[in-house]
C-alpha positions as CSV (number, residue, x, y, z in Angstrom):
1,S,-6.9,-7.7,7.0
2,N,-4.0,-9.9,8.1
3,K,-3.0,-11.2,11.5
4,K,0.6,-11.9,10.7
5,A,3.3,-10.2,8.6
6,L,2.8,-10.3,4.9
7,S,5.3,-12.1,2.7
8,S,7.2,-10.2,0.1
9,K,5.0,-11.9,-2.5
10,Q,1.9,-10.7,-0.7
11,L,3.2,-7.2,-0.4
12,R,4.0,-7.1,-4.1
13,K,0.4,-8.2,-4.8
14,V,-1.0,-5.5,-2.6
15,E,1.1,-2.9,-4.4
16,E,0.1,-4.3,-7.8
17,L,-3.6,-4.2,-6.9
18,C,-3.3,-0.6,-5.8
19,Q,-1.4,0.4,-9.0
20,Q,-4.1,-1.4,-11.1
21,S,-6.8,0.7,-9.3
22,I,-4.9,3.8,-10.1
23,A,-4.4,2.8,-13.8
24,S,-8.2,2.0,-13.9
25,A,-9.1,5.4,-12.7
26,E,-11.6,4.1,-10.2
27,E,-14.1,6.6,-8.8
28,V,-13.8,7.5,-5.1
29,T,-17.1,8.3,-3.3
30,S,-17.9,9.1,0.2
31,E,-21.0,9.2,2.3
32,V,-21.7,10.4,5.8
33,M,-24.0,7.9,7.7
34,P,-24.9,6.8,11.2
35,L,-22.1,4.8,12.7
36,A,-24.3,1.7,13.3
37,D,-25.3,1.7,9.6
38,A,-21.7,2.1,8.5
39,Q,-20.6,-0.8,10.7
40,A,-23.2,-3.0,9.1
41,L,-21.9,-2.4,5.6
42,D,-20.6,-5.5,3.8
43,G,-16.8,-5.5,3.6
44,V,-16.3,-2.3,5.5
45,R,-12.8,-1.7,7.0
46,A,-12.1,0.2,10.2
47,V,-8.8,0.6,12.1
48,F,-8.8,-1.6,15.3
49,G,-8.9,0.5,18.4
50,E,-10.0,3.7,16.6
51,V,-12.9,5.6,17.9
52,Y,-15.1,6.9,15.1
53,P,-17.6,9.7,15.3
54,D,-21.3,9.2,14.9
55,P,-22.1,9.9,12.1
56,V,-19.0,8.6,10.3
57,R,-17.7,9.3,6.8
58,V,-17.5,6.1,4.7
59,V,-15.2,6.1,1.7
60,S,-15.6,3.7,-1.2
61,I,-13.1,3.1,-4.1
62,G,-14.6,1.7,-7.2
63,S,-17.7,-0.6,-7.1
64,D,-15.9,-3.3,-4.9
65,T,-12.3,-2.4,-4.3
66,S,-12.5,-0.9,-0.9
67,V,-15.0,0.4,1.7
68,E,-13.6,2.0,4.8
69,F,-14.3,4.6,7.5
70,C,-12.8,8.0,6.6
71,G,-9.3,6.5,5.9
72,G,-7.9,10.0,5.1
73,I,-8.8,9.5,1.4
74,H,-9.7,12.8,-0.2
75,L,-9.7,12.1,-3.9
76,S,-12.6,12.1,-6.3
77,N,-10.8,9.5,-8.5
78,I,-8.1,7.1,-7.5
79,A,-6.0,8.1,-10.6
80,E,-5.3,11.4,-8.7
81,A,-2.8,9.3,-6.6
82,E,-0.7,9.0,-9.8
83,A,1.5,6.3,-8.4
84,F,1.7,4.0,-5.4
85,A,4.6,2.4,-3.5
86,L,4.6,0.5,-0.3
87,V,7.3,1.7,2.1
88,E,6.6,-0.1,5.3
89,E,4.7,-3.0,6.9
90,T,4.6,-3.2,10.7
91,A,2.8,-4.6,13.7
92,V,0.8,-2.0,15.6
93,A,-0.8,-4.3,18.1
94,K,-1.1,-8.0,18.6
95,G,-2.8,-9.4,15.5
96,V,-3.0,-5.9,13.9
97,R,-0.7,-4.9,10.9
98,R,-0.3,-1.6,9.2
99,I,0.9,-0.9,5.7
100,T,2.4,2.5,4.9
101,A,2.6,3.7,1.4
102,V,3.3,6.9,-0.6
103,T,1.7,8.3,-3.7
104,K,2.4,10.8,-6.5
105,G,6.0,12.0,-6.8
106,L,7.3,10.2,-3.7
107,A,5.9,6.9,-5.1
108,A,7.4,7.5,-8.5
109,K,10.8,8.2,-6.9
110,A,10.5,5.0,-4.7
111,I,9.6,2.9,-7.8
112,A,12.5,4.3,-9.8
113,E,15.0,3.7,-6.9
114,G,13.6,0.2,-6.5
115,A,14.2,-0.5,-10.2
116,N,17.7,0.9,-10.0
117,F,18.5,-1.3,-6.9
118,E,17.2,-4.4,-8.7
119,K,19.4,-3.5,-11.7
120,K,22.4,-3.2,-9.4
121,I,21.7,-6.6,-7.8
122,S,21.3,-8.2,-11.2
123,E,24.7,-6.8,-12.2
124,V,26.4,-8.1,-9.1
125,E,24.7,-11.5,-9.5
126,E,26.3,-11.7,-13.0
127,L,29.8,-11.3,-11.6
128,P,32.0,-14.4,-11.4
129,A,32.4,-15.8,-7.9
130,E,36.2,-15.2,-8.2
131,T,35.7,-11.4,-8.7
132,D,38.1,-9.4,-6.5
133,K,36.3,-7.7,-3.6
134,L,33.0,-9.3,-4.5
135,D,31.8,-9.3,-0.9
136,K,32.6,-5.6,-0.6
137,T,30.8,-4.8,-3.9
138,A,27.7,-6.7,-2.9
139,G,27.8,-5.3,0.6
140,A,27.9,-1.7,-0.7
141,L,24.4,-2.2,-2.2
């Protein structure tokens, strides 16, 4: 939960934590319970403004990684996600942020493209400042 945009360092940390959960193969469990009981759970996450049914499905990842209402998670083990990559962080309402991510093949592709982009940036940073058309080369990235 965060009321303002996350810094790039914070976004990287979120991504790393999710990747660690996947690598740790944390179990995913779900339980249907009365909405009032679910709302009283310690650490439960729900989407602001959403209307939840009564009873509601509560999904937990690991023993203390995440507890949330439904969440669209339909895995029995977080390792089934295979990979995780953040693709967007936006404001959805005043004081409410949303992080969008991809998993499996799309995440692996995003991670590979990110690594390739970082490599290209490193190569351009190594060029001498006098390099002909340096601005154009850097701008093409």
